[in-house]
N, C-alpha and C positions, 0 to 999 in steps of 0.2 A: 502493501500500500505507501501512494504515495505522503508524502509530510509536511516538506517543505509547500509553505503558502504560495510565492510567488509559482511552484509547480505547479498548484491549483488554479493560482490568476491562469494561468497561459493555459492549460490544461484545455480538451474539448470530452464532455462524458453525456453517459446517456441522462443522468438525469439533471442536470444544465441544459439541457434541450427543451423541458417545460419550463425551470426555473427563470429564461432567458423570457417566455413568451407567459410568462403571471406575472412578470415586471413591466412588459411593455406597454397590458392591452389586460391586465386585471380581470375589467366586470365581464368582456365576451366567453359568452357562450361557446368553451371546449369542448363539449359531450354530452350524450345523450345515451341512454342505456333506459328501454324501457321508461317507466316513470319518474327519472332519476335524471334530471339535469347537473351537469359543476359546471363552472365558471373558473377561466384560467386558474383565478387567485384561489378556490375553492378547489381543485382537483391538487396543484400545487402543495395547499395543506394536509390534504388529508395522504398524498404520497409521506412528506415528513413525518406525521404521525401516524400509518402503517411502518416505517424505516424505524421509530419507537421502538413500537411493536413489535419488529421483528429481531431487536438488537436487544430488543430485553427476552429473548429467548435461549438466552445463551450461545448465537449463535455469531462469528468470531468471521471480520473481514476474510473475503475467499472462502465463504463454506461454500456449499453448492446448495440451492435450495427450486427445491418441485416444481413444478407448475403440469396441475393437473386436474384443470376443469374446460368445462364450458366457454364461449365468449358472454363479454359481461365488463361492465367495467371495473367490476372488482378484480378481474383478470391482467386488467391495465396498471392497476393499482400497484397489485404485488409485484409485476415485474418494475416499472419505474423503485419504486421501493426498493426493492433487492438493490438495484442501482445505489440508487443515493445511501444508502449504509452499507457498500462494499461488498455486496457477497453477488454472489455468482446464478443467473436465474438457468435453471433447467428444463425448458417448455416440452410438455411433451404428448402424443399426440393421444386424444379423448379416449381414440376408440382402442388402443392396445389394451389387451389382455393378459394373464402371463406368465407365460414366461418372456414375450417384447416388455411387456412393463416391467418385472424384474429386472430385468436384462441393465436393460437406462435410471434405473435408479439405484441400482448398487455398481454401474461400471461407474456412472458418475461421483457416486460416494457421496447422495444428497442427504442433507440432514436433517433436512426438515421439506414434506410434500404438501403446498399449497394445492388446496380442493377441494371441488364440492362433494357436498355430501355425499350425497346421491353415487360417488363412485369412489369414495374410500375403500368402502368395503373389494373392492379389486385391488385393493395395492400389496405387497407380500407383506404377512406377518413381520411385526414387529416397527413398521416405518412412523414414522413420528409425523404427525399433519397436522394443518390448520386449517382449518373451513374458511373454504373465502368467504362464502354469504352466503342467505337462508338459515343457518342453524344459531343458536345458542351458543355466544363464542366466536362464532365467525369473523375473517376480519376487519369487514365493515362492522359487524357491531361494536366491537374497540375501541374505533376512532376517538366516537367525542371525549375519552377516557384518558386514550391515551398520551405521552408530553411527545411532542412532536421532536425528532434529530433532529441535533447540533452537534455531531460529533465529525470522524476524520469521515471524510470523504473518498475515494477512489483516484486515482488517477487515470490519466488517460492511456495509457499502457494499462492497466489491472484489466484483469476479464471481468464481461457484462455478462461473458450470455456463453455456455455452452448448447451450440445447436447442431442434434444428430440427424446427421445424413446413411441415407441407405448406401450402399451398395452391393459388390455383387456375391458376397455373401449372406448370412443370415444374421450379422454380426453388424448395427452400426457404427457407428464410429463420430463421437460431438469435436465440432470442427469451433476452437478454443476463438472467440472473438471480443478483443479485445473494446476498452470504449471510442475507444480514437477510428480505429475501423468502424464502426456503426456510423460512427458521424460523420463520418467522409463520404459513407458511404445512403448515408443522408440527403446530405449537399449533393450527392450523387442524382440522385431520387430529383430531388424539387428541380434541380435545371433541367434534365430529360424530359422531365414528367410535364412541367408548365403547372408548376402546384401554386393555389392562391390563395390569401389570408381572403379571399372570396367566397372558393366555393364550399360547397357542401358534401360532401365525401360520405359516401354510405360503407360501413364494413362489416361485411358479411358472411365472410369465409374462416377457419377458424384460425386465429389468434396464433398459436404454439408454431402456427406456420410464420416460415419468417419473411412472405409473403408480404401476405396481410399486416404484418406488425413490423417489417421497417423497412419496405417499400412505400407504406401510401399513411396506417397511424401514424409513425413516429412521424416523419416528413409532415405531414399537417401538423400536427402540434409544432414541430417546429415554426412553420409560416405561420401562424394564429389562428387558423379555418375552426369550424366549429362541425365537428365529427359526431356521425351517429351511428353505434357497433348496431347489429343485430344479431341475434343466435343461431340462425343459419338465412342463405339468401333463397330466403321465399316469392318466388315473382308476386304476388297479388300483396307484400306489403311497400314491395319495391320498386313498384307502379303506382302505390297508394301514396308514398313519400314524393316521388318524382312530381305527380299529381296536384300533393299542396305545395309544393316549393319548397319541399325541406330539401332536395338532395339532386347534386345535378351530376355528379361521379361516379363512379364505380369500376373497381376490379373485381372483375370472374375468369376464371378459363376458362376454354371453349366450349366444357361440359354445361356449366351455367348457360351462358349466353345463348345455348343453342337452346336447353329445355327454356329459356328465358324468350326468344323467338319463334318457337312452339308452342305457346303457350298460349290459350283458347282465347284468352285478351288481350295479347297483343295487338293485333288490327285495332279492335275499339280502345283502349285507351289512348291520353293527349300524355305524350311521353317527351315533348317536345321541349321540354326544361333540363332532359338530360341531356348534357352539352360533353364531357370528355367520358371517355369508355377501354379501357386498361383491360388488356385480354396477356397470357401468360401463360407459365409451367408446361405448352405445346402447342405446337401449331393449329388456327384459326383454319376449319376447310373450310378456301375460298367459297363455294356457295352459301353458306352460312354466313360471314362476311358480306357477299352480294346483298343476300338479302337485309339483313341490319343497315346496309348504309342506304340501300330503294327504302326504308321506313320509319326512317331516321337520315332523312339528307344531312342534316348539323350538326351529326355527332363526328366528331373527332373519336377515333380512333390509334391507338398506342401498342402497340409488342413489345410487353419485356420479355427477356430471357437472360439467366444467369441460374447459379445450386448458390445452397445455405455457404458453402466455405468460403464466398465470395460478396458475403450480404445484406439479398443474395442476387442485386441487378448488375447484370454485364453488358449489355446492348440492349440499344430498343430504338427501334420502330415508330417514329412518329407520322405523325394523322399526314403531312405530307411527301411521303415518304413508301404508300401505296403503292401507288400507279406502277405496273410496272414489275414490281415485286415480293408480290402477295405473298412467299413463302419465306419471306429472306426473317430475320431474325435484328435484324438493322448493324446500326455501328457503335464502334464502344462508347458508353458514358464520360461522364468528365473525370472521374479517377481509375479508371481501367484504360490498364495495355493489352491488349490481346495481339498474338497472331496463330499460326495454322504453320505445323512442323512433322516432321515427321517421326520415321520410331527412334531416330537416333537425335532427334531431337531440334536439327538441317529447320531452316523455314523453308516452308516448299514453293512454288510460284502459283501470284492468284490465279483461280481455276481449277485447282489440283488438293484433295479432297484430303487431310488431312488430321491430325486432334489441334483443339482450339489450348493453346496453354493463355494463363495470364499474368502479369504480375500487376501490383496496386496496392497502397495502405485499406482500400476495403478489406483484403483480405484476413482468412484466418490465422494464425501463426501456429497453425499446428491441429493436433489430435489428440482429443485427452485420456495419457495414459498409452498411445499407440503408437513411438519415437518411433518401428520401422514403417509405417502406414507413413507414418507424415516426412522420413524420409524421401520415397518413392513418391508421392504428391510431391516433394517441389524441387525432383531432380533436374539438376539445371539449373537452377535457378530457377526457373518457373515455374509457376504451378497448375497440373497437368492436371485438365478440365473433364478429359475424359470425354469430349463430342467430338464427332467425325463435322469437319465444316467443310465449306471453301468460301472464298474469301475473292473478291470481284474488286477491281482497278478502283472500284471508288469506296471503300474498303467495307461496303459488308459485306455480315456474316450470313450465309444457308447453311445451319446445322442439317448431316442429311443421315446420320447415321449417329452410335454410342459407339465408345471403345466398350464400357460397360455396360456386363449384360442385365440393365433394371429396366422393369417397364412401366411408358408413363403413362399409368389409368385414372383417369379423370384428374390430372393433378397433381397425386401420388403417385412415390415412388414406391416400387415392388419390388424387392429383391426375387430373382425366380430361383434361385437355389433354395431357397427359406419352404418356397411351392412345391418344388420337388422335394426336398426332406419328407414335408408333410403327407403328399402322396403316394413315396416308395414306402408308407408306413400301409400300406392298402397289400392286403396277397398277391390279389388281381396288378398287381403291378409292376412288371418284369424291367419297362425300361421308361422314362417318360420328358420331358424338353420343354421348357411352361417359358412364352413365346408371347410380345404382345400382336394383338394382328389391330389389323384400324381398324375404328370401331364408328357408328355415327355417333352414341353415346359417352361413352367416356376418350376416345379418343382411339386409344389403344386397349383394345382388352383382355384379360386376364389368358391366354389358352392353352392350356396343356395336350400335349400330344403325346399318345402316350401304349405304348406295343404290350398288349394283352397278355397278361400269361396262365390266365385261364378266363372266361368268361364272364363279364360286368360290363353294364351300362353305364352312360353320362351321368344318370341320376344319382348312384349308387356315389360316384367314385365324387362328383359333385358335393352331394353331405356330406362323405366322409371328411375333403376339404373345410369345409363349412362348418367342421366340427374340431378340426387342427389350427387354425386360425382367421387374423379379427376379417371382419367381409372382406374390406378393403382390399384385400389379399387374397380371398380364393377366387378361385380360376369365374367367369365366366360361361365357358365352352369346354370342350374334353374332344380330344379330334382320335380317331383308331390310327393306328398307320404296323403297318408288319415289319417296319426295321424307319430308322431315328437312318439322319445319310450323316456319316465324320466321314475326315481327314486322311490320311497316310497314318499319321499318330494315333487314331481312333477318336479324338476329339468331334463334339457332335457337335455338327456348321448348322447352327439353325438361321443363319442369316437364308439358306436355300430353304428351312422351313417356314420362314415367312413370308421367300419368294414365292414359294412353288403352294402356298395358303392363303 
């Protein structure tokens, strides 16, 4: 922890984002959630009191605090309070259960987990918890009586968060995000996405996900906008808020935009007040984008691309850049340097596929307690993204595949290895390879290609997988084959499977 007053004065920290906005526009509404609203001054005060609550629980600077809850104002306050108190936030997907959940809590060494009362029973036995809301002793209930925290604050190079990201194995890695890295990413987002204090953004995706929290909610707090948090991307509620003039900006993955465009009320509602549409996590199908643009000609579309390890925003395709390059993910944002390299790390010519690598102050400084994975990821002084892309002569990137064997299902990354391991526990599965196939709803549907040992139906295997896996990881489809394609060394050729299917 930084103790020098000069270092604190010069540093950029996550909690300082809110503190500066509260001093600049104290009476402006910062946040709405359900029946509650918070001015910037009230939100800043709540964060200080919540930081006092956390530090009163015998937590020390640098301790990890898990967050296992649904969207709410309390979730945001818990994150910012930990940042102010020098604690390290560990967001956990609220859909995780069993071994997946236990692994992140234990691997991060979380000393406490902030959780919603309805989720606390899923946590491993013996884990210390504090309710975020809606229960006696909850974080929000304690705030009026808590003493505002006014102690030692973190420095810019201290850890703010561990962002767990799926890889090619069943074990995710915690990207070590410093305050400095996240604040740089906020500035990049504000610049590339044209975020303004006059915007009225809706935040409908899970706040555990780095995109909603770090590309939109925190940057919007930095510029002084009025944000509204919803529990989920409910189409009717979104339409109501837009019609009422309470929302004009929305981020969603293509799956949600597809759902909105296909909603029976989409054609008849007055949605002209929606001015900014942000999408990311996967490529927007061109027909869907065209349908949205035809229905809402005044809507400006931004394509956002990146990954957790870089905060997560790396490139943006702006509204005036879509024509002629609908499949591009844009150019690097303000604080990101990117290039395309071959297997040896050598630059490849424009127009040639290769792996995207990054250098940036937004980058994580490694993976929590995984030195070998850290060394591999930063081999050659650049961060290896695992994405195969092509760069054109104007500097625009187009992602063509992934080096890492990860499926992007509705904007959530699913490790195929873990799905395969679950299927292999069924006695009728002789061999399996799990891939992502194009899907109108999910963009990539988790698909299991199976060689049977004896008779089994698709329904039986799907039911088996759902018993073993979180719902978003379970296959949407099973395809039976006589054999799996392999190369000379025996490795299964998943690209051939994808091409064939």
